[in-house]
C-alpha atoms as one frame of an Amber mdcrd trajectory, in Angstrom:
protein
   0.000   0.000   0.000   1.115   3.574  -0.593   0.244   6.525   1.631   0.452
  10.227   0.700   0.765  13.041   3.252   0.953  16.809   2.659   4.163  18.204
   4.142   5.064  21.505   5.756   8.682  20.936   6.662   8.636  17.795   8.814
   5.031  18.379   9.857   1.708  17.312   8.321   0.469  20.381   6.443  -2.810
  21.559   7.946  -3.850  23.193   4.650  -4.053  20.347   2.127  -4.761  22.572
  -0.895  -1.755  24.786  -0.187   0.733  21.938   0.066   3.821  22.243  -2.120
   5.182  18.813  -1.233   3.769  15.400  -0.412   5.492  12.511   1.282   4.667
   9.181  -0.338   5.539   6.049   1.596   5.271   2.412   0.582   4.153   0.040
   3.326   4.541  -3.728   3.351   3.755  -5.921   6.367   3.127  -2.816   8.504
   6.672  -1.554   7.780   7.737   1.445   5.698   9.872   0.059   2.877  10.245
   3.182   0.716   9.641   6.909   0.999   9.892   9.785  -1.430   8.874  13.404
  -1.595   7.079  14.771  -4.636   6.429  18.374  -5.586   2.853  19.435  -6.123
   3.611  23.139  -6.528   2.084  23.251 -10.002  -1.058  21.510  -8.690  -1.957
  23.709  -5.715  -5.772  23.961  -5.526  -5.995  21.658  -8.604  -7.888  18.918
  -6.824  -8.431  16.676  -9.848  -4.750  17.004 -10.750  -3.664  15.995  -7.255
  -5.920  12.954  -7.153  -4.611  11.957 -10.601  -1.021  12.351  -9.390  -1.739
  10.108  -6.401  -3.308   7.454  -8.627  -0.281   7.571 -10.949   1.946   7.053
  -7.894  -0.161   4.081  -6.748  -1.451   5.808  -3.596  -4.529   4.324  -1.918
  -4.597   6.348   1.333  -4.153  10.073   2.020  -3.461  11.207   5.584  -3.964
  14.949   6.000  -4.694  17.728   8.450  -7.415  20.108   7.313  -8.922  19.604
   3.872 -11.707  21.390   2.026 -14.770  19.600   0.706 -13.849  20.019  -3.011
 -10.427  18.427  -2.428 -11.923  15.688  -0.272 -14.561  14.951  -2.920 -11.920
  14.814  -5.684  -9.925  12.242  -3.707 -12.830  10.048  -2.639 -14.371  10.097
  -6.142 -11.138   8.460  -7.368 -11.470   5.759  -4.716  -8.809   7.110  -2.369
  -9.292   6.636   1.365  -8.730   9.830   3.386  -7.897  10.214   7.066  -8.506
  13.824   8.122  -7.361  15.822  11.135  -3.869  14.374  11.559  -1.289  16.666
  13.118   2.321  16.473  14.180   5.495  15.232  12.548   4.893  13.093   9.453
   6.978  10.212  10.797   5.114  10.177  14.111   1.726  10.266  12.345   2.806
   7.336  10.162   3.884   5.385  13.255   0.457   6.022  14.817  -1.282   4.835
  11.646   0.806   1.670  11.411   0.073   0.948  15.082  -3.684   1.298  14.417
  -3.908   4.399  16.612  -4.793   7.075  14.034  -8.475   7.915  13.726 -10.241
  10.109  11.192 -11.131  13.336  13.003 -13.604  14.357  10.273 -11.936  17.773
   9.932 -12.820  19.791   6.840 -12.086  23.413   6.042 -14.365  26.115   4.727
 -12.306  28.639   2.788 -14.831  31.453   2.435 -13.292  34.614   3.837 -10.834
  34.431   6.698 -10.276  31.139   8.426  -8.413  30.053  11.491  -7.704  26.521
  12.642  -7.822  25.829  16.335
């Protein structure tokens, strides 16, 4: 299985649509066997383009912080599973997921006007 995560430095980016980089990890037998970082700078706010990129990379799961409904819909329409509301360092979030301790927090963003995440 392959997992994609939006990155902000070493942290999970809390603004999915503004992510410039995604970490893609390959998991076999609950162990990370490969990891790479891909640029999505040309695809910011291009939800269909991002979901297509993930499919090309073989991704089946996206772990993210905050994500807007259009981006979420674009991912789920392509059959991608999405875990929302993750926060912290990417490596620590992956460890939680692999240990079965990462739950979907059902966090979505509404980007009309100013917004602040708590």
